[in-house]
C-alpha positions as CSV (number, residue, x, y, z in Angstrom):
1,X,-16.3,3.7,25.6
2,X,-15.7,6.8,23.4
3,X,-17.8,9.9,23.1
4,X,-18.9,8.7,19.7
5,X,-20.5,5.6,21.2
6,X,-22.7,7.8,23.4
7,X,-24.2,9.7,20.5
8,X,-26.9,9.0,18.0
9,X,-25.2,8.1,14.7
10,X,-26.5,8.8,11.2
11,X,-25.0,7.8,7.9
12,X,-25.6,9.5,4.5
13,X,-24.9,7.6,1.3
14,X,-24.5,9.8,-1.7
15,X,-22.7,10.3,-5.0
16,X,-20.6,13.1,-6.3
17,X,-19.4,12.3,-9.8
18,X,-21.4,10.3,-12.2
19,X,-19.2,7.2,-12.1
20,X,-16.7,7.7,-9.2
21,X,-18.8,5.6,-6.8
22,X,-20.2,5.5,-3.3
23,X,-19.5,8.3,-0.8
24,X,-20.5,8.3,2.9
25,X,-20.8,11.0,5.5
26,X,-21.8,10.9,9.2
27,X,-23.7,13.1,11.6
28,X,-24.7,13.1,15.3
29,X,-27.3,15.8,15.0
30,X,-28.7,15.5,11.5
31,X,-27.5,19.0,10.5
32,X,-23.7,18.8,10.3
33,X,-22.5,16.0,8.0
34,X,-18.9,15.1,7.9
35,X,-17.5,13.1,4.9
36,X,-15.8,9.8,5.6
37,X,-12.3,9.2,4.1
38,X,-11.9,12.8,2.9
39,X,-15.0,12.5,0.7
40,X,-13.3,9.9,-1.4
41,X,-15.2,7.2,-3.3
42,X,-15.5,4.0,-1.2
43,X,-16.8,1.7,-3.9
44,X,-16.2,1.9,-7.7
45,X,-19.2,0.9,-9.9
46,X,-18.6,-2.1,-12.1
47,X,-21.9,-2.9,-13.8
48,X,-24.4,-1.3,-16.1
49,X,-24.2,0.2,-19.6
50,X,-22.5,3.3,-18.3
51,X,-21.0,2.0,-15.0
52,X,-22.6,4.7,-13.0
53,X,-23.3,4.7,-9.2
54,X,-25.9,7.4,-8.9
55,X,-28.5,7.6,-6.2
56,X,-27.1,5.0,-3.8
57,X,-29.8,3.8,-1.4
58,X,-28.7,1.8,1.7
59,X,-31.0,-0.1,4.0
60,X,-29.9,-2.4,6.9
61,X,-31.6,-5.7,7.3
62,X,-32.6,-7.4,10.6
63,X,-29.5,-9.5,10.5
64,X,-27.3,-6.4,10.4
65,X,-26.4,-6.7,6.7
66,X,-26.4,-3.5,4.7
67,X,-28.0,-3.7,1.3
68,X,-27.5,-1.1,-1.4
69,X,-29.1,-0.4,-4.8
70,X,-28.3,2.4,-7.2
71,X,-28.8,3.8,-10.7
72,X,-26.3,2.0,-13.0
73,X,-27.1,3.8,-16.2
74,X,-29.3,6.5,-17.8
75,X,-30.9,3.9,-20.0
76,X,-30.6,0.5,-18.2
77,X,-33.4,-1.9,-17.6
78,X,-31.5,-3.1,-14.5
79,X,-30.4,-1.6,-11.2
80,X,-27.2,-2.2,-9.3
81,X,-27.0,-4.2,-6.1
82,X,-24.3,-5.0,-3.5
83,X,-24.3,-5.9,0.2
84,X,-21.9,-5.3,3.1
85,X,-21.6,-6.4,6.8
86,X,-20.0,-3.1,7.8
87,X,-20.2,-0.5,5.0
88,X,-16.5,-1.1,4.4
89,X,-16.3,-4.5,2.7
90,X,-18.7,-5.0,-0.2
91,X,-20.0,-8.1,-2.0
92,X,-19.6,-8.6,-5.7
93,X,-21.8,-6.2,-7.5
94,X,-24.7,-7.7,-9.5
95,X,-27.5,-6.5,-11.7
96,X,-31.1,-6.9,-10.7
97,X,-33.1,-7.2,-14.0
98,X,-36.2,-5.4,-12.7
99,X,-37.4,-4.1,-16.1
100,X,-35.9,-6.6,-18.6
101,X,-39.4,-8.0,-19.2
102,X,-40.4,-4.6,-20.6
103,X,-38.5,-4.2,-23.9
104,X,-39.6,-0.6,-24.3
105,X,-38.7,0.5,-20.8
106,X,-36.4,3.5,-21.2
107,X,-34.7,3.6,-17.8
108,X,-34.6,2.6,-14.1
109,X,-33.9,5.7,-12.1
110,X,-33.2,6.3,-8.4
111,X,-34.0,3.0,-6.9
112,X,-34.7,3.0,-3.1
113,X,-34.8,0.3,-0.5
114,X,-37.2,0.0,2.5
115,X,-37.5,-3.0,4.9
116,X,-41.0,-3.7,6.1
117,X,-40.7,-5.4,9.5
118,X,-44.4,-6.5,9.4
119,X,-43.9,-8.7,6.4
120,X,-40.1,-9.2,6.7
121,X,-39.6,-8.1,3.1
122,X,-37.5,-5.6,1.4
123,X,-39.3,-3.3,-1.0
124,X,-37.2,-2.0,-4.0
125,X,-38.9,0.8,-5.9
126,X,-37.7,3.0,-8.7
127,X,-38.9,5.3,-11.6
128,X,-39.3,4.1,-15.2
129,X,-40.7,5.5,-18.4
130,X,-42.6,3.1,-20.6
131,X,-43.9,5.0,-23.7
132,X,-47.7,4.8,-24.0
133,X,-48.2,2.9,-20.8
134,X,-49.7,5.7,-18.6
135,X,-51.9,8.7,-19.1
136,X,-49.7,11.2,-20.9
137,X,-48.5,14.4,-19.4
138,X,-47.2,17.4,-21.2
139,X,-43.4,17.6,-21.3
140,X,-40.9,20.2,-22.3
141,X,-38.8,19.6,-25.4
142,X,-35.8,18.8,-23.1
143,X,-37.7,16.1,-21.3
144,X,-38.0,14.0,-24.5
145,X,-41.5,12.7,-23.5
146,X,-40.4,11.2,-20.2
147,X,-43.5,10.1,-18.3
148,X,-42.3,8.2,-15.2
149,X,-44.2,6.0,-12.8
150,X,-42.9,4.2,-9.7
151,X,-42.5,0.4,-10.0
152,X,-41.4,-2.1,-7.3
153,X,-40.4,-5.6,-6.5
154,X,-40.1,-7.4,-3.2
155,X,-37.5,-9.8,-1.8
156,X,-36.4,-11.5,1.4
157,X,-32.9,-12.6,0.2
158,X,-31.9,-10.5,-2.8
159,X,-31.9,-13.7,-4.8
160,X,-35.6,-14.3,-5.4
161,X,-37.7,-11.3,-6.4
162,X,-41.5,-10.9,-6.8
163,X,-42.7,-9.9,-10.3
164,X,-42.3,-6.2,-11.0
165,X,-45.5,-4.2,-10.5
166,X,-46.7,-0.6,-10.5
167,X,-46.1,1.0,-7.1
168,X,-47.3,4.6,-7.5
169,X,-49.3,5.8,-10.4
170,X,-50.5,9.4,-9.9
171,X,-51.6,11.8,-12.6
172,X,-48.2,13.3,-13.0
173,X,-44.7,12.1,-13.9
174,X,-43.1,11.0,-10.7
175,X,-39.6,10.1,-9.7
176,X,-37.4,9.9,-6.6
177,X,-39.7,8.3,-4.1
178,X,-38.4,7.7,-0.5
179,X,-40.3,6.1,2.4
180,X,-39.9,6.5,6.2
181,X,-42.0,4.8,8.9
182,X,-43.5,6.9,11.6
183,X,-43.3,4.5,14.6
184,X,-45.5,6.7,16.8
185,X,-48.4,7.1,14.3
186,X,-47.7,3.6,12.9
187,X,-48.0,4.7,9.3
188,X,-45.6,5.2,6.3
189,X,-44.7,8.6,4.8
190,X,-43.5,8.7,1.2
191,X,-41.8,11.8,-0.3
192,X,-42.0,12.0,-4.1
193,X,-40.9,14.4,-6.8
194,X,-43.5,15.8,-9.1
195,X,-41.4,15.7,-12.3
196,X,-43.9,17.4,-14.6
197,X,-42.2,19.9,-16.9
198,X,-45.0,21.7,-18.8
199,X,-45.7,23.6,-16.8
200,X,-42.6,22.9,-14.6
201,X,-43.3,21.5,-11.1
202,X,-40.0,19.8,-10.1
203,X,-41.0,19.8,-6.5
204,X,-41.4,17.5,-3.5
205,X,-44.7,16.3,-2.0
206,X,-45.8,13.7,0.4
207,X,-48.4,11.0,0.7
208,X,-48.9,8.4,3.5
209,X,-50.5,5.0,4.2
210,X,-51.1,2.6,7.0
211,X,-50.3,-0.4,4.8
212,X,-47.5,-0.8,2.2
213,X,-49.5,-3.7,0.7
214,X,-52.4,-1.4,0.0
215,X,-50.1,1.2,-1.4
216,X,-50.1,5.0,-1.2
217,X,-52.9,7.3,-2.1
218,X,-52.2,9.2,-5.4
219,X,-53.5,12.4,-3.8
220,X,-50.4,14.2,-2.6
221,X,-49.7,17.2,-0.5
222,X,-48.8,20.6,-1.7
223,X,-45.0,21.2,-2.2
224,X,-43.2,20.9,1.2
225,X,-40.6,23.5,0.3
226,X,-40.2,27.0,-1.3
227,X,-40.7,27.3,-5.1
228,X,-37.3,26.1,-6.3
229,X,-36.5,22.9,-8.2
230,X,-35.6,20.0,-5.9
231,X,-35.1,16.2,-6.2
232,X,-33.5,13.3,-4.5
233,X,-35.5,13.5,-1.1
234,X,-34.3,11.5,1.9
235,X,-36.5,11.6,5.0
236,X,-35.1,10.8,8.4
237,X,-36.6,10.9,11.9
238,X,-34.2,12.6,14.3
239,X,-33.7,11.7,17.9
240,X,-36.0,14.5,19.1
241,X,-38.9,13.1,17.0
242,X,-38.7,15.8,14.3
243,X,-38.8,14.6,10.6
244,X,-36.2,16.1,8.4
245,X,-36.2,15.7,4.6
246,X,-32.9,16.4,2.8
247,X,-32.9,17.1,-1.0
248,X,-30.8,18.3,-3.8
249,X,-31.5,21.9,-4.9
250,X,-29.9,20.9,-8.2
251,X,-30.4,24.2,-10.0
252,X,-28.8,26.1,-7.0
253,X,-26.0,23.5,-6.8
254,X,-26.5,23.0,-3.1
255,X,-28.2,20.6,-0.7
256,X,-31.1,21.7,1.5
257,X,-33.6,20.4,4.0
258,X,-37.0,21.0,5.4
259,X,-38.2,19.9,8.8
260,X,-41.5,19.0,10.4
261,X,-42.2,19.1,14.2
262,X,-45.7,17.6,13.9
263,X,-44.9,14.4,12.1
264,X,-45.2,15.6,8.5
265,X,-48.2,17.9,8.7
266,X,-46.5,21.2,8.4
267,X,-43.0,22.0,7.2
268,X,-40.4,24.8,7.5
269,X,-37.1,25.3,5.8
270,X,-34.0,24.5,7.7
271,X,-31.8,27.6,7.5
272,X,-28.9,27.0,5.1
273,X,-26.4,28.3,7.6
274,X,-27.5,25.6,10.0
275,X,-26.6,22.8,7.5
276,X,-23.3,21.5,6.5
277,X,-22.8,18.9,3.8
278,X,-19.8,17.3,2.1
279,X,-18.6,19.1,-1.0
280,X,-20.4,18.0,-4.2
281,X,-23.0,15.9,-2.5
282,X,-25.8,14.6,-4.7
283,X,-28.9,12.3,-4.3
284,X,-28.5,9.7,-1.6
285,X,-30.0,8.2,1.6
286,X,-29.8,9.1,5.2
287,X,-30.2,6.4,7.8
288,X,-29.6,5.7,11.5
289,X,-27.0,3.1,12.6
290,X,-25.7,1.7,15.8
291,X,-22.8,3.6,17.3
292,X,-20.4,0.7,16.8
293,X,-21.0,0.8,13.1
294,X,-19.9,4.4,12.9
295,X,-17.0,3.8,15.2
296,X,-15.8,0.9,13.1
297,X,-16.1,3.0,9.9
298,X,-14.1,5.9,11.4
299,X,-11.5,3.6,12.7
300,X,-11.0,1.8,9.5
301,X,-10.8,4.9,7.3
302,X,-8.7,6.8,9.8
303,X,-5.7,6.0,7.7
304,X,-7.2,6.8,4.4
305,X,-4.8,9.0,2.5
306,X,-6.1,12.4,1.3
307,X,-5.4,13.8,-2.2
308,X,-3.0,15.5,-2.3
309,X,-1.1,13.6,0.4
310,X,1.3,16.4,1.3
311,X,1.9,20.0,0.1
312,X,4.9,21.9,1.4
313,X,4.1,25.2,3.2
314,X,7.4,27.0,2.5
315,X,8.2,26.7,-1.2
316,X,5.2,24.6,-2.5
317,X,7.7,22.4,-4.3
318,X,7.8,19.0,-2.6
319,X,9.3,16.3,-4.9
320,X,11.4,13.2,-4.8
321,X,10.2,11.7,-1.5
322,X,12.2,9.2,0.5
323,X,10.6,7.7,3.6
324,X,12.1,6.0,6.6
325,X,10.9,5.1,10.1
326,X,12.4,6.8,13.2
327,X,13.7,4.0,15.3
328,X,13.2,5.7,18.6
329,X,9.7,7.4,18.1
330,X,8.1,5.0,15.6
331,X,7.2,8.0,13.5
332,X,7.7,8.1,9.7
333,X,10.0,10.7,8.3
334,X,9.6,11.9,4.7
335,X,12.7,13.6,3.2
336,X,12.0,15.5,0.0
337,X,13.6,17.9,-2.5
338,X,12.0,21.3,-1.7
339,X,12.0,23.0,-5.1
340,X,11.6,26.8,-4.8
341,X,8.3,26.8,-6.8
342,X,6.9,30.0,-5.4
343,X,9.8,32.4,-5.9
344,X,9.1,35.2,-8.3
345,X,10.9,36.1,-11.5
346,X,13.3,33.1,-11.5
347,X,15.6,32.8,-14.5
348,X,15.5,29.5,-16.4
349,X,15.6,26.6,-14.1
350,X,17.1,28.4,-11.1
351,X,14.0,27.7,-9.1
352,X,15.0,24.0,-9.0
353,X,18.4,25.0,-7.7
354,X,19.3,26.3,-4.3
355,X,16.8,23.8,-2.8
356,X,16.9,22.5,0.8
357,X,15.8,19.0,1.9
358,X,12.5,19.3,3.7
359,X,11.3,16.9,6.4
360,X,7.7,15.9,7.1
361,X,6.5,13.5,9.7
362,X,3.6,11.1,10.1
363,X,2.4,8.5,12.6
364,X,0.4,6.5,10.0
365,X,1.9,7.3,6.6
366,X,-1.5,8.9,5.7
367,X,-1.3,12.3,7.5
368,X,1.8,14.4,7.2
369,X,3.0,17.7,8.6
370,X,6.1,19.8,8.0
371,X,8.8,19.4,10.6
372,X,11.9,21.3,9.5
373,X,14.6,21.4,6.8
374,X,17.3,18.8,7.2
375,X,20.6,20.2,8.5
376,X,23.0,19.0,5.8
377,X,26.6,19.2,6.9
378,X,28.0,19.7,3.5
379,X,28.0,23.1,1.8
380,X,31.3,23.8,0.1
381,X,29.7,26.3,-2.2
382,X,27.9,29.6,-1.3
383,X,24.5,28.5,-2.7
384,X,24.3,24.7,-2.4
385,X,21.6,22.7,-4.2
386,X,20.3,19.4,-2.7
387,X,18.2,17.0,-4.7
388,X,16.7,13.5,-4.4
389,X,17.6,12.2,-1.0
390,X,17.7,8.5,-0.4
391,X,17.6,7.7,3.3
392,X,18.1,4.2,4.8
393,X,18.5,2.8,8.3
394,X,21.3,0.2,8.9
395,X,20.1,-0.4,12.4
396,X,22.8,1.7,14.0
397,X,22.9,4.9,11.9
398,X,20.8,6.6,9.3
399,X,22.4,7.1,5.9
400,X,21.5,9.6,3.2
401,X,22.7,9.4,-0.4
402,X,22.1,12.9,-1.7
403,X,22.5,14.6,-5.1
404,X,24.6,17.7,-4.7
405,X,24.9,20.5,-7.3
406,X,27.5,23.2,-6.6
407,X,25.3,26.4,-6.9
408,X,22.3,27.9,-8.4
409,X,22.1,27.7,-12.2
410,X,19.7,28.7,-15.0
411,X,20.3,25.6,-17.0
412,X,21.1,21.9,-16.6
413,X,24.7,22.0,-17.8
414,X,26.6,21.7,-14.5
415,X,28.2,19.0,-12.5
416,X,26.3,17.0,-9.9
417,X,27.5,14.3,-7.5
418,X,26.0,11.8,-5.1
419,X,27.3,12.4,-1.6
420,X,27.1,10.1,1.5
421,X,25.9,11.5,4.9
422,X,25.1,9.9,8.2
423,X,22.9,10.9,11.1
424,X,21.9,9.6,14.6
425,X,18.7,11.6,14.8
426,X,17.5,12.1,11.2
427,X,17.8,15.9,11.6
428,X,21.5,16.6,11.6
429,X,23.6,15.1,8.8
430,X,27.4,14.6,8.8
431,X,29.2,14.4,5.5
432,X,31.1,11.2,5.0
433,X,32.3,11.0,1.4
434,X,31.6,11.5,-2.3
435,X,31.6,8.0,-3.8
436,X,33.5,7.7,-7.1
437,X,30.9,6.6,-9.6
438,X,30.6,6.3,-13.4
439,X,30.9,10.0,-14.2
440,X,30.9,13.6,-12.8
441,X,27.2,14.0,-13.5
442,X,25.1,11.5,-11.6
443,X,21.8,11.9,-9.7
444,X,19.0,10.0,-8.0
445,X,20.6,7.3,-5.8
446,X,18.6,4.4,-4.4
447,X,20.3,2.1,-1.9
448,X,19.0,-1.4,-1.0
449,X,20.4,-4.2,1.1
450,X,20.8,-7.5,-0.8
451,X,20.2,-11.0,0.6
452,X,23.9,-11.6,1.1
453,X,24.2,-8.6,3.4
454,X,25.9,-6.3,0.9
455,X,24.4,-3.1,-0.4
456,X,23.6,-2.0,-3.9
457,X,23.2,1.6,-5.2
458,X,21.2,2.2,-8.4
459,X,21.5,5.7,-9.8
460,X,21.0,7.8,-12.9
461,X,24.0,8.4,-15.2
462,X,23.0,11.6,-17.1
463,X,25.6,11.8,-19.9
464,X,24.9,9.4,-22.8
465,X,21.2,9.1,-22.5
466,X,20.1,9.2,-18.8
467,X,20.5,5.5,-18.1
468,X,20.7,3.6,-14.9
469,X,24.0,2.5,-13.4
470,X,24.9,0.6,-10.2
471,X,27.6,0.2,-7.6
472,X,28.1,-2.3,-4.7
473,X,29.3,-1.9,-1.1
474,X,30.0,-4.1,1.8
475,X,29.8,-1.4,4.4
476,X,27.9,1.6,2.9
477,X,31.1,3.6,2.9
478,X,33.3,2.1,0.2
479,X,31.7,1.6,-3.3
480,X,32.7,-0.4,-6.4
481,X,31.0,0.9,-9.5
482,X,29.9,-1.6,-12.1
483,X,28.7,0.7,-14.9
484,X,25.3,0.6,-16.7
485,X,22.5,-1.8,-15.9
486,X,21.7,-3.8,-19.0
487,X,18.2,-3.6,-20.4
488,X,17.0,-0.4,-18.7
489,X,15.8,2.3,-21.0
490,X,16.1,6.1,-20.8
491,X,14.7,7.2,-17.4
492,X,15.6,8.6,-13.9
493,X,14.7,8.1,-10.3
494,X,15.1,4.3,-9.9
495,X,13.4,2.7,-6.9
496,X,14.1,-0.9,-6.2
497,X,12.3,-3.2,-3.7
498,X,11.6,-6.9,-3.1
499,X,7.9,-8.0,-3.1
500,X,6.2,-11.4,-3.5
501,X,9.2,-13.3,-4.5
502,X,10.6,-10.9,-7.1
503,X,12.8,-7.8,-7.3
504,X,11.1,-4.8,-8.8
505,X,12.6,-1.6,-10.2
506,X,10.3,1.4,-10.8
507,X,11.8,4.2,-12.9
508,X,10.5,7.6,-13.9
509,X,10.1,7.9,-17.7
510,X,8.4,11.4,-17.5
511,X,5.3,9.7,-18.8
512,X,4.5,7.6,-15.7
513,X,6.7,4.8,-14.3
514,X,8.2,1.9,-16.2
515,X,8.3,-1.3,-14.1
516,X,11.0,-3.9,-14.4
517,X,11.1,-7.3,-12.7
518,X,14.1,-9.5,-11.7
519,X,14.8,-12.8,-10.0
520,X,18.2,-11.8,-8.9
521,X,18.4,-8.0,-9.0
522,X,20.8,-8.3,-11.9
523,X,18.8,-9.2,-15.0
524,X,15.7,-7.0,-15.6
525,X,12.6,-7.5,-17.7
526,X,10.3,-4.7,-18.5
527,X,6.6,-5.2,-18.1
528,X,4.2,-3.8,-20.7
529,X,2.9,-0.3,-20.3
530,X,3.5,2.3,-17.6
531,X,1.8,2.9,-14.2
532,X,0.7,6.3,-13.1
533,X,0.8,7.6,-16.7
534,X,-2.9,8.2,-17.3
535,X,-4.2,11.3,-15.4
536,X,-6.0,10.6,-12.1
537,X,-9.3,12.0,-11.0
538,X,-8.2,13.1,-7.5
539,X,-7.3,16.6,-6.5
540,X,-4.0,17.7,-8.0
541,X,-3.5,14.2,-9.4
542,X,-4.5,14.9,-13.1
543,X,-1.0,14.4,-14.5
544,X,1.6,11.7,-14.8
545,X,3.4,10.7,-11.6
546,X,7.1,11.5,-11.1
547,X,10.1,10.3,-9.0
548,X,8.8,8.0,-6.2
549,X,9.6,6.0,-3.1
550,X,7.9,2.7,-2.4
551,X,7.1,1.7,1.2
552,X,6.3,-1.8,2.2
553,X,4.0,-2.4,5.1
554,X,3.6,-6.1,5.6
555,X,2.4,-7.6,2.3
556,X,1.2,-4.2,1.1
557,X,3.2,-1.8,-1.0
558,X,2.5,1.9,-1.3
559,X,4.0,4.2,-4.0
560,X,4.7,7.8,-2.9
561,X,5.2,10.0,-6.0
562,X,5.0,13.7,-6.9
563,X,3.0,15.6,-9.4
564,X,3.1,19.0,-11.1
565,X,-0.7,19.4,-11.1
566,X,-0.8,22.7,-13.0
567,X,1.2,21.3,-15.9
568,X,-1.9,19.5,-17.0
569,X,-3.8,22.8,-17.3
570,X,-1.8,24.4,-20.2
571,X,-4.7,25.7,-22.2
572,X,-5.8,29.0,-23.7
573,X,-7.6,31.6,-21.6
574,X,-7.1,33.0,-18.2
575,X,-5.3,30.9,-15.6
576,X,-7.2,29.9,-12.4
577,X,-6.3,31.6,-9.2
578,X,-3.2,30.0,-7.7
579,X,-2.1,28.6,-11.0
580,X,1.7,27.7,-10.9
581,X,3.2,25.2,-13.3
582,X,6.2,24.9,-11.1
583,X,4.5,23.8,-7.9
584,X,4.6,20.1,-7.0
585,X,3.3,18.0,-4.2
586,X,3.2,14.4,-3.0
587,X,0.6,11.8,-3.7
588,X,0.3,8.1,-2.7
589,X,-1.4,5.0,-4.1
590,X,-1.4,1.3,-3.4
591,X,0.5,-1.1,-5.7
592,X,-1.1,-4.4,-6.5
593,X,1.3,-7.3,-7.2
594,X,0.6,-10.8,-8.3
595,X,4.3,-11.8,-8.4
596,X,4.6,-11.3,-12.1
597,X,3.3,-7.8,-12.7
598,X,2.6,-4.7,-10.8
599,X,-0.5,-2.5,-11.3
600,X,-1.7,0.7,-9.7
601,X,-5.2,2.3,-9.5
602,X,-4.4,5.8,-8.5
603,X,-8.1,6.7,-8.2
604,X,-8.8,3.9,-5.7
605,X,-9.1,5.1,-2.1
606,X,-5.7,4.3,-0.4
607,X,-6.2,3.1,3.1
608,X,-2.7,2.4,4.6
609,X,-2.8,-0.6,6.9
């Protein structure tokens, strides 16, 4: 049994961006919250007018199933719903039409779930404005007449629902209700937001009842926090019996909390320095889970890849990754062109010359650390340039096919060759030969073993339009060049692999990757569109992907590519701190293949398994 299993476990469901999806964090003390999976979205919204996933509220049923509801749009008459056995794998999302019977209902905001063990029913409650329905309250011009009240429905199975009814109807506009049961006092405490805007209240208050069926008194407490605007309360009883309420101090752009040591009678602020929340956290729900639930979550997402995946600590110029497994240790080795992105006052493109080959290592393909530069046993010129390594393992030796440029230059008008090196330990590389290929200006080799046991090298022929050529070998040492590959357009950085009954070639078109399919690795057909062309939402992933490697793990394929993140920030005005259009780094995403096409959602959380 691990230490985690001995501790109280709390989970916090929340949102960050309007439409990026569900986020989760965990805590053992209720004060320090650690994001799961690098604070990435774990579930992408699919329903609603705006396809939002705001205000996710999760409640576990008596059978262990987790149920979640959320705000799906600013103006929907529905709320979103999904369920999960483990907070990892989620059901198909569906809409619960809670206000479709009210044609003038303007919204369904911040739905919450509460399971009542007495009646064995789930309560779903939310805020809606229906013009003219309730006693009017003064609103500011920006509020546009919003006059919310809390509504609810009940269900035992999330298939059949009771008719929607009013749940809480005070003499003020009210949103963001959240309920917690006090097991000691055997009553229910509800925290609500007074949403009145003229004059502005925007604060949290409580009310309590002994019976959910009878409802909550509309007389509420004074504000339970200092005079700042707050919303999205989430009450939670901690292990020591204290009641903490988390909330979004949305004007301050921070999350806060108050705590009661007398079961909600008096409140005090939790010092901000005592709290730690994930970056960007917004309205959600905190709840207790069994230790095994958290252990399972942490184990599953332990191989979730961060964004960015890897950033070089020496030159800040990692590019052109090639990944191979170390036969002896089982670790993964990533070889990459280490462009000298952080050198000062470089002339022309000299910063992409004089580059070493960096090596990073990983045990799981998801977490990488710099090891050292590769020792390349070929340096006939004083200032050698090494580009685009392609590393393979033939079972006896490791082979590297490496682009070599004889010096440091300020332009692109110089020879480059592909050289062959071998290694027994992946660190020290012995020069073998310079294969005679189509011309004296070739780059970006990719070598793959064919079904007949021979080897094929695809590479970029730069003169005449930057097209793809190929050569064959029986032994990896002697190569017969066959010229250009028919049907492949202008590009560079070919990567070839076999997946789900087809050969695939992914090539860098400088606007994402073109994808070609083949039945025999000879005749290629281009699929429509490019993958990794549209900017991603992840950190340093907001530009097109460049020169990649593809790693197969069982039936799963992962594309490792590099980006120049600051090249998408060319705009007027001062540059942000650290801006450098030359820097580059490595990202990863999962490829989806149905045997006929390949797709890639770069924003989906990439869990490498």
